[in-house]
N, CA, C and O of each residue as an XYZ file, in Angstrom:
356
protein
N      21.273     -3.510     -9.768
C      20.289     -2.520     -9.370
C      18.885     -3.144     -9.399
O      18.507     -3.815    -10.359
N      18.143     -2.909     -8.343
C      16.783     -3.439     -8.262
C      15.833     -2.596     -9.095
O      16.068     -1.410     -9.326
N      14.762     -3.227     -9.537
C      13.697     -2.484    -10.199
C      12.916     -1.737     -9.131
O      12.910     -2.115     -7.960
N      12.261     -0.672     -9.559
C      11.460      0.136     -8.637
C      10.009     -0.316     -8.678
O       9.485     -0.704     -9.722
N       9.377     -0.254     -7.513
C       7.986     -0.658     -7.394
C       7.239      0.375     -6.567
O       7.642      0.703     -5.451
N       6.155      0.880     -7.119
C       5.287      1.804     -6.397
C       4.117      0.995     -5.843
O       3.447      0.274     -6.583
N       3.876      1.117     -4.540
C       2.804      0.367     -3.891
C       1.619      1.287     -3.637
O       1.744      2.314     -2.970
N       0.467      0.903     -4.179
C      -0.769      1.652     -3.975
C      -1.404      1.262     -2.647
O      -1.116      0.201     -2.092
N      -2.249      2.114     -2.159
C      -2.936      1.870     -0.897
C      -3.767      0.587     -0.950
O      -3.878     -0.116      0.055
N      -4.340      0.282     -2.086
C      -5.153     -0.931     -2.225
C      -4.351     -2.173     -1.867
O      -4.863     -3.070     -1.196
N      -3.108     -2.232     -2.304
C      -2.266     -3.394     -2.020
C      -2.036     -3.518     -0.520
O      -2.139     -4.608      0.042
N      -1.729     -2.413      0.118
C      -1.496     -2.421      1.564
C      -2.785     -2.800      2.299
O      -2.742     -3.486      3.320
N      -3.905     -2.360      1.788
C      -5.190     -2.698      2.402
C      -5.457     -4.194      2.325
O      -5.947     -4.785      3.287
N      -5.139     -4.812      1.189
C      -5.295     -6.266      1.087
C      -4.423     -6.979      2.111
O      -4.830     -7.993      2.679
N      -3.248     -6.463      2.344
C      -2.327     -7.078      3.296
C      -2.860     -7.000      4.722
O      -2.809     -7.987      5.456
N      -3.364     -5.855      5.115
C      -3.735     -5.626      6.509
C      -5.165     -6.011      6.866
O      -5.477     -6.198      8.042
N      -6.031     -6.130      5.877
C      -7.454     -6.343      6.143
C      -7.747     -7.715      6.750
O      -7.009     -8.682      6.561
N      -8.837     -7.753      7.474
C      -9.338     -9.024      7.970
C      -9.772     -9.850      6.762
O     -10.215     -9.290      5.759
N      -9.651    -11.175      6.847
C     -10.022    -12.009      5.700
C     -11.459    -11.739      5.244
O     -12.390    -11.665      6.046
N     -11.598    -11.599      3.951
C     -12.901    -11.305      3.361
C     -13.672    -12.591      3.069
O     -13.081    -13.643      2.825
N     -14.999    -12.487      3.098
C     -15.841    -13.619      2.702
C     -16.035    -13.640      1.186
O     -16.415    -14.662      0.616
N     -15.772    -12.510      0.543
C     -15.849    -12.431     -0.918
C     -14.653    -13.197     -1.484
O     -13.506    -12.857     -1.195
N     -14.909    -14.206     -2.273
C     -13.842    -15.100     -2.745
C     -12.781    -14.378     -3.574
O     -11.599    -14.707     -3.478
N     -13.178    -13.414     -4.376
C     -12.211    -12.682     -5.199
C     -11.322    -11.809     -4.320
O     -10.101    -11.797     -4.480
N     -11.933    -11.087     -3.399
C     -11.152    -10.244     -2.485
C     -10.247    -11.121     -1.625
O      -9.091    -10.769     -1.388
N     -10.754    -12.250     -1.160
C      -9.950    -13.167     -0.339
C      -8.730    -13.675     -1.112
O      -7.648    -13.827     -0.545
N      -8.909    -13.932     -2.394
C      -7.773    -14.371     -3.226
C      -6.758    -13.252     -3.402
O      -5.552    -13.497     -3.375
N      -7.238    -12.027     -3.580
C      -6.328    -10.878     -3.672
C      -5.553    -10.723     -2.364
O      -4.350    -10.460     -2.374
N      -6.249    -10.886     -1.245
C      -5.585    -10.784      0.055
C      -4.513    -11.864      0.203
O      -3.398    -11.584      0.644
N      -4.853    -13.081     -0.163
C      -3.896    -14.181     -0.054
C      -2.681    -13.972     -0.937
O      -1.548    -14.190     -0.508
N      -2.916    -13.548     -2.173
C      -1.806    -13.302     -3.094
C      -0.905    -12.191     -2.570
O       0.320    -12.284     -2.653
N      -1.511    -11.148     -2.034
C      -0.733    -10.035     -1.482
C       0.118    -10.507     -0.314
O       1.295    -10.159     -0.221
N      -0.463    -11.290      0.569
C       0.297    -11.806      1.717
C       1.432    -12.723      1.270
O       2.495    -12.748      1.890
N       1.205    -13.468      0.205
C       2.247    -14.371     -0.299
C       3.433    -13.608     -0.886
O       4.584    -13.985     -0.667
N       3.156    -12.536     -1.632
C       4.253    -11.839     -2.313
C       4.863    -10.693     -1.500
O       5.939    -10.202     -1.842
N       4.195    -10.267     -0.439
C       4.667     -9.115      0.338
C       6.123     -9.238      0.782
O       6.880     -8.282      0.614
N       6.550    -10.379      1.345
C       7.953    -10.472      1.803
C       8.980    -10.261      0.689
O      10.107     -9.847      0.959
N       8.604    -10.540     -0.541
C       9.544    -10.399     -1.653
C       9.738     -8.951     -2.084
O      10.723     -8.629     -2.748
N       8.805     -8.076     -1.711
C       8.899     -6.684     -2.161
C      10.239     -6.064     -1.800
O      10.925     -5.517     -2.664
N      10.613     -6.145     -0.542
C      11.857     -5.500     -0.103
C      13.088     -6.187     -0.685
O      14.089     -5.532     -0.976
N      13.015     -7.485     -0.851
C      14.164     -8.227     -1.355
C      14.392     -8.017     -2.850
O      15.535     -7.959     -3.302
N      13.320     -7.903     -3.612
C      13.442     -7.850     -5.065
C      13.323     -6.457     -5.663
O      13.743     -6.229     -6.798
N      12.752     -5.520     -4.902
C      12.458     -4.208     -5.463
C      12.880     -3.080     -4.523
O      12.951     -3.256     -3.307
N      13.156     -1.927     -5.112
C      13.223     -0.688     -4.350
C      11.776     -0.222     -4.306
O      11.239      0.251     -5.308
N      11.157     -0.354     -3.165
C       9.714     -0.161     -3.030
C       9.398      1.212     -2.464
O       9.991      1.633     -1.472
N       8.461      1.910     -3.097
C       8.100      3.277     -2.725
C       6.607      3.393     -2.447
O       5.796      2.607     -2.937
N       6.278      4.386     -1.654
C       4.887      4.749     -1.377
C       4.809      6.270     -1.566
O       5.787      6.978     -1.326
N       3.684      6.750     -1.981
C       3.554      8.203     -2.102
C       3.042      8.782     -0.787
O       2.445      8.076      0.026
N       3.279     10.047     -0.595
C       2.764     10.715      0.601
C       1.240     10.667      0.614
O       0.631     10.546      1.677
N       0.624     10.763     -0.560
C      -0.837     10.677     -0.639
C      -1.325      9.289     -0.229
O      -2.307      9.168      0.503
N      -0.644      8.241     -0.698
C      -1.031      6.881     -0.329
C      -0.792      6.646      1.161
O      -1.584      5.971      1.819
N       0.299      7.201      1.695
C       0.582      7.064      3.123
C      -0.543      7.718      3.937
O      -1.022      7.155      4.921
N      -0.944      8.892      3.514
C      -2.026      9.601      4.195
C      -3.319      8.783      4.134
O      -4.030      8.656      5.131
N      -3.609      8.241      2.975
C      -4.814      7.433      2.802
C      -4.763      6.165      3.660
O      -5.780      5.757      4.221
N      -3.605      5.551      3.764
C      -3.452      4.332      4.566
C      -3.717      4.586      6.047
O      -4.073      3.663      6.779
N      -3.547      5.822      6.491
C      -3.762      6.165      7.887
C      -5.206      6.477      8.246
O      -5.507      6.761      9.405
N      -6.094      6.429      7.277
C      -7.509      6.735      7.517
C      -8.300      5.476      7.883
O      -7.841      4.349      7.697
N      -9.495      5.709      8.407
C     -10.413      4.594      8.669
C     -10.199      3.964     10.036
O      -9.728      4.606     10.976
N     -10.557      2.698     10.117
C     -10.439      1.944     11.364
C      -9.035      2.081     11.945
O      -8.041      1.876     11.249
N      -8.967      2.424     13.210
C      -7.667      2.701     13.841
C      -6.700      1.526     13.783
O      -5.528      1.696     13.446
N      -7.184      0.353     14.106
C      -6.312     -0.825     14.114
C      -5.868     -1.184     12.698
O      -4.700     -1.506     12.483
N      -6.770     -1.135     11.746
C      -6.410     -1.424     10.361
C      -5.425     -0.378      9.841
O      -4.477     -0.717      9.132
N      -5.643      0.880     10.188
C      -4.725      1.947      9.782
C      -3.345      1.714     10.378
O      -2.335      1.909      9.701
N      -3.293      1.304     11.625
C      -2.009      1.022     12.285
C      -1.262     -0.088     11.538
O      -0.056      0.012     11.311
N      -1.981     -1.135     11.164
C      -1.361     -2.250     10.439
C      -0.876     -1.815      9.055
O       0.212     -2.200      8.627
N      -1.677     -1.019      8.364
C      -1.269     -0.535      7.043
C      -0.021      0.331      7.144
O       0.922      0.166      6.371
N      -0.021      1.260      8.104
C       1.131      2.165      8.247
C       2.389      1.408      8.661
O       3.487      1.737      8.212
N       2.235      0.405      9.508
C       3.390     -0.400      9.915
C       3.979     -1.148      8.717
O       5.197     -1.291      8.605
N       3.114     -1.621      7.830
C       3.573     -2.382      6.661
C       4.387     -1.528      5.696
O       5.268     -2.044      5.009
N       4.105     -0.242      5.638
C       4.787      0.630      4.677
C       5.783      1.585      5.328
O       6.358      2.439      4.653
N       5.984      1.446      6.608
C       6.841      2.379      7.357
C       8.264      2.466      6.803
O       8.876      3.533      6.844
N       8.788      1.376      6.294
C      10.180      1.389      5.827
C      10.323      1.824      4.367
O      11.445      1.968      3.880
N       9.224      2.034      3.669
C       9.288      2.421      2.261
C       9.627      3.898      2.127
O       9.047      4.727      2.828
N      10.554      4.244      1.242
C      10.792      5.657      0.968
C       9.511      6.293      0.429
O       8.759      5.676     -0.326
N       9.288      7.533      0.834
C       8.068      8.222      0.450
C       8.344      9.225     -0.665
O       9.278     10.024     -0.591
N       7.512      9.161     -1.694
C       7.593     10.113     -2.791
C       6.855     11.385     -2.400
O       5.816     11.323     -1.744
N       7.378     12.519     -2.792
C       6.766     13.795     -2.459
C       5.486     14.049     -3.236
O       5.132     13.315     -4.159
N       4.810     15.104     -2.835
C       3.573     15.501     -3.496
C       3.817     16.839     -4.186
O       4.185     17.824     -3.546
N       3.607     16.858     -5.491
C       3.664     18.129     -6.206
C       2.251     18.484     -6.659
O       1.316     17.711     -6.450
N       2.100     19.632     -7.267
C       0.768     20.074     -7.680
C       0.116     19.105     -8.670
O      -1.091     18.867     -8.620
N       0.925     18.557     -9.559
C       0.377     17.609    -10.531
C      -0.183     16.369     -9.836
O      -1.243     15.869    -10.214
N       0.524     15.875     -8.826
C       0.043     14.712     -8.075
C      -1.239     15.039     -7.318
O      -2.156     14.220     -7.270
N      -1.308     16.222     -6.731
C      -2.520     16.637     -6.011
C      -3.709     16.710     -6.968
O      -4.800     16.237     -6.650
N      -3.492     17.303     -8.132
C      -4.567     17.411     -9.118
C      -5.023     16.032     -9.602
O      -6.218     15.782     -9.756
N      -4.068     15.154     -9.837
C      -4.397     13.811    -10.288
C      -5.192     13.072     -9.199
O      -6.178     12.398     -9.498
N      -4.766     13.199     -7.960
C      -5.467     12.543     -6.848
C      -6.885     13.071     -6.714
O      -7.813     12.308     -6.446
N      -7.056     14.372     -6.898
C      -8.395     14.976     -6.827
C      -9.268     14.457     -7.948
O     -10.433     14.127     -7.725
N      -8.718     14.380     -9.163
C      -9.469     13.879    -10.316
C      -9.810     12.403    -10.178
O     -10.897     11.967    -10.557
N      -8.872     11.640     -9.632
C      -9.041     10.203     -9.510
C     -10.038      9.889     -8.434
O     -10.320      8.718     -8.177
């Protein structure tokens, strides 16, 4: 049985974003691109409906790339507790 992995929107954003000039962000982007192929092979990978919704916002092309990257991930539902947490966060 594979371990479960929840992917936040930030991770998907690092994957899809244009290369950053900020060295720290660029390193995060590179690391994300390096490990991304292993997600499906090593983990049961999930995205939340809230993260999916967030990934679809902003620049159209970047949103398209983010949504394509997570399209095959099972989506976790949204309950009231998740909505409240997202609002607080």
